[in-house]
N, C-alpha and C positions, 0 to 999 in steps of 0.2 A: 145283836141278839142272836142267839146261837140255838140251833135246833138239835136235839139230844134224843138218842135211841131210847129204847126200853132199859137198857142196862147202864145208862148213864154216860156213855161214851158220845162225843159230837156225830152227827148224821153225816155220812159222805156216801155219795152213790158208787156203786160197786163199777169196777172197770175205770178205765179213761179213755181220752181221746186218742191217745198213741196206743192203740190195741195190738198193733204189728210192728214190733221193734225192729231194728236190724240186727240185733243178736238171734233173733228167733230161726230155729234152724229150717223151719219152712220156706222164709224167706231166703236163706241162703242157699237152700235146694235148689229153689226156682231159678235164682241167679245164675248159679252154677250150670244148671240145664241150659240155659238160655245162651251161656258162653260157650258151651260144648257144640250146642247146635250152629252158632255161627262158625265157630271152627271146622265142623264138619262141611257144613253147606257154604259157607262163604268163601271169601277169598284173601289172600294176603294183601296188604297195602303197607306203603312205607311213607310215614309222617317226616316230613321236614319242617322244623320250628322256624319261625320268622322271629329275627332279631331287629328291633328297631333302636336307633341311637336318637333318643328324647332332644338331643340338641339341636338336630337337624330338621325339624318339622317346620313345614311351612305355616306361619301363621293365617294364612287366608283359606289355603286349601286342606288344613289340617292333616297333612299326609307328609311322609318323607320319601326322597328319591334314593336314599341309601339303604335300601333293604337288604339284610344278609339274612340268608337262609343256613341253616345247620348243615356242615358238612356230611354228619354221620345222620342217618336215617333210624328212627324207631317202627319197628315192624308191629302193625296194629291187623287183626282179622275182622273184615266186615261184610256185609252184604251190599250189593250193588248191582245194577243192571245198565250194562254197556248202552249208550244210545249211538245211532250212526249220526255220522259228522253232517251238519248242516251249514252249508255256506252260501249266505246269502248275498246278492250282489246288492249294492246299496251306493246311493250317491258318492259316499265317501270310500268305497271299496269293498272287499269281501269282509263280511261279518260272520262271527262264528260264536250263536249265542247259545251253545251247548250248556246244558244245566244237567248235572248229575247227583243224586241223593245216595250218599253213603250212610247205613246204619251200623253202629257199634253196640256192643256192650258198655253199658255207662260205667261199672263199677270195674270192670277190665280196664277200659281206657285210663280212669283215673289212678289203679293200680301200677300202670304202665308208665303214665306220662306224670303222675302226680297232680295233674289239671286238665280241664277239659281243652280239647286244641283250640289254638288261639286263632282268630279270624284273620286272615291275611296269610297263613301258613300254606303248606302245599302238601297234596297227598301225590304220589307217583304209584301208578297202577304196573306192576311188573308184566302182566300178560298181554295189556293193550301198548306200554310204554308209552303212556300219557301222562303230561302232569295237569293237576286240578288244583285251584287257588279256592281257600274256603271263604265263602262271601256270607254265611250265614250256619247258627247251628241252635239247635233246639233240643229239648227232649222229647222221646218218642212217646212209648208205652208205659203207662204206669201199673204196676201191679201192687197190690196189698200194700197201700201206702208209701209205695218207694218207686223210684225211677228205674226203670230196667234197659232202654234203648236211648242213644244218642243220636242224633240225627243230624249231619253236617251237607248242607246244599253246597255245592263247588261249581264254579265254571271254568271251563279250559283254561289253562294258564297260559297267557300270550305274551312270549317274550319281547324284552325290549333291549336298549342299549346299556341300562344300568344294572341289570339283573347279575351280570357279569357270569364268571364260569361255575359259581356256587349252584346254578341251575341244571345244567346239561351233566357235569362232571362232579362226581363225588368219590373221593378219593378211599380206596380200600374198601368199598362195599361190593360185596359179592351177592349177585341176585340169583344164582345158581341153585342155593338151597330150595328156593320156592320154583322155579324153574325147570322143570324135568325136560330132558331132552326127547325128542320126538323122532324115534328112529324110522327112516324113510325105507319101505320096502322096494327090494329090487326085483323087477319084472324082468323077465327075458321072453321077448317075441321069437316064438318057434316058427 
């Protein structure tokens, strides 16, 4: 049985659940504003994608020892607050449980990478010259029924004998475009 309006047409409620579509200029404007604010107030970061050979996965631990990182990084922009190094002495040696949260614009990451960053991939912060491995990713802020921020929780990358040369050496990568040389003042003592 259908409910009809006075003019004979079937009754439909006005509007819909999807009131804020992705094509609305207001949503795109807010997203562009967020991207620009991250570029102005954030820091560049380099993303190295993780490639895993599916044939070498250990059946017990469900991980592989032959991880390969991309030799060419992708530059992204994000917010993060550097943490001081916390090297705790434990019965098994020095432990470095440093965690850092990186915040990105979600749509910019999707446009740049084509997907969200993979867990296990790593970030390189050119200002601190540190490597971080992604252990968790989640969506951050939501505005107008859309995801605005992507948060990646990372731990300090600890090198091992299997990671090889792809971790420390990237062939042909020039970090000087983001690192501006600091001129040292010359002081003369009179």
